[in-house]
C-alpha positions in Angstrom: -19.7 6.0 -0.7 -21.2 4.8 2.6 -19.3 2.0 4.5 -21.5 -1.0 5.2 -21.3 -2.9 8.4 -19.6 -5.9 6.9 -17.1 -3.7 5.0 -16.5 -1.6 8.2 -15.7 -4.6 10.3 -13.8 -6.3 7.4 -11.3 -3.4 7.3 -10.8 -3.7 11.0 -10.3 -7.5 10.8 -7.6 -7.1 8.1 -5.9 -4.4 10.2 -6.1 -6.5 13.4 -4.7 -9.6 11.6 -1.8 -7.6 10.1 -1.1 -6.0 13.5 -0.9 -9.4 15.2 1.3 -10.9 12.5 3.7 -8.0 12.9 3.6 -8.1 16.7 4.5 -11.8 16.6 7.1 -11.7 13.9 9.0 -8.6 15.1 8.6 -6.1 12.3 11.3 -3.4 11.9 11.1 -0.1 13.7 10.1 3.2 12.1 12.8 5.8 12.1 10.3 8.7 12.7 7.3 8.0 14.9 4.2 10.0 13.7 2.5 12.0 16.5 -0.8 11.8 14.5 -2.3 11.6 11.0 -2.9 14.5 8.6 -2.6 17.1 11.4 -4.8 15.2 14.0 -3.0 14.2 17.1 -3.5 10.7 18.6 -6.2 10.7 21.2 -7.9 14.0 20.0 -11.7 14.2 20.4 -13.7 14.3 17.3 -15.3 17.6 18.3 -11.9 19.2 18.3 -11.4 18.5 14.6 -13.2 21.0 12.3 -15.1 19.6 9.3 -15.5 16.0 10.4 -18.8 14.2 9.5 -19.6 10.6 10.5 -19.8 8.0 7.8 -20.1 4.8 9.9 -20.0 3.6 13.4 -21.7 2.3 16.5 -21.2 5.0 19.1 -17.9 3.5 20.5 -16.1 3.0 17.2 -16.9 5.7 14.7 -15.5 6.6 11.3 -15.4 10.1 9.8 -14.5 12.0 6.7 -13.3 15.6 6.6 -15.1 18.3 4.5 -12.9 20.4 2.3 -9.8 18.3 2.8 -7.0 18.3 0.2 -6.9 14.7 -1.0 -3.1 14.5 -1.6 0.0 13.2 0.2 3.2 14.3 -1.3 2.6 13.9 -5.1 0.1 11.0 -4.6 -3.6 11.9 -5.1 -5.9 10.3 -2.6 -9.4 9.0 -3.4 -10.7 8.9 0.2 -9.5 9.6 3.8 -11.2 8.0 6.8 -10.5 9.0 10.5 -11.4 6.4 13.2 -12.2 7.2 16.8 -12.7 4.8 19.6 -14.6 6.2 22.6 -14.2 9.6 20.9 -10.4 9.4 20.8 -8.6 9.5 17.5 -6.5 6.3 16.9 -6.5 5.5 13.2 -6.3 7.2 9.8 -6.8 5.4 6.5 -6.0 6.9 3.1 -7.1 5.2 -0.1 -5.3 5.9 -3.4 -5.0 4.4 -7.0 -3.1 1.1 -7.1 -0.8 2.6 -9.8 0.7 4.9 -7.1 1.6 2.1 -4.7 5.4 2.4 -5.4 5.3 6.2 -5.1 3.5 5.9 -1.8 6.0 3.3 -0.6 8.9 5.6 -1.6 7.3 8.6 0.2 6.7 6.6 3.4 10.2 5.1 3.3 11.6 8.6 3.1 9.6 9.7 6.1 9.7 6.5 8.2 12.7 4.4 7.2 12.7 0.9 5.7 9.5 -1.1 6.0 9.0 -4.8 6.7 6.9 -7.1 4.5 3.9 -8.8 6.1 3.9 -12.5 5.4 6.7 -11.9 2.8 4.2 -10.1 0.6 5.6 -7.0 -1.2 2.1 -5.7 -1.4 1.7 -5.5 2.4 4.3 -3.3 4.1 4.6 -2.1 7.7 6.6 0.5 9.5 6.4 -0.3 13.2 7.3 1.5 16.4 6.4 1.1 20.0 3.2 3.2 19.7 2.4 3.6 16.0 2.2 1.2 13.1 1.9 2.4 9.5 0.6 -0.2 7.0 0.7 0.1 3.2 -1.4 -2.6 1.4 -2.4 -3.3 -2.2 -5.2 -5.9 -2.3 -6.3 -5.2 -5.9 -7.8 -2.3 -7.8 -9.6 0.1 -5.5 -8.2 -1.6 -2.4 -4.9 0.2 -2.0 -4.5 2.0 1.3 -2.2 3.5 3.8 -3.2 3.1 7.4 -1.7 4.8 10.5 -2.7 3.2 13.8 -2.0 4.4 17.3 -1.3 1.1 19.2 -2.4 2.0 22.8 -5.9 2.7 21.6 -5.9 0.0 19.0 -5.1 -2.5 21.8 -8.2 -1.3 23.6 -10.3 -1.9 20.4 -8.9 -5.5 20.1 -9.5 -6.3 23.8 -13.1 -5.2 23.6 -13.9 -8.0 21.1 
């Protein structure tokens, strides 16, 4: 499935809005701060990650998928994993999964990261927040359930360029 321009920027709009709400409302801190996503360290160059192929982007903000990747986190099967790079530095990972697995993914992330906060008091939008990394878990309907890891120093650069 190819990401269209409107969907590409719609995803980033949702993430930016959630990030701002959390920053302003003081979400809880994550117990464990991830140093990357699925084995890719924050700030890594796309050329340093074997198997990546670009699925969308504009040269500064590019999205990739990884060939041959095991689509599973814990016991949750993933339907798609996207890696985002800004100015060729890795800063965000998105994993999509069936909405029926939302509670299992929440339990897995809570075990790894501690207790989440709800965004706008919505139990379908959870965030684990630290100084440098935010992890979002959202369920916006069938096929729109995702887990997103964001590295805030580079995410801030993305937001400031708008």
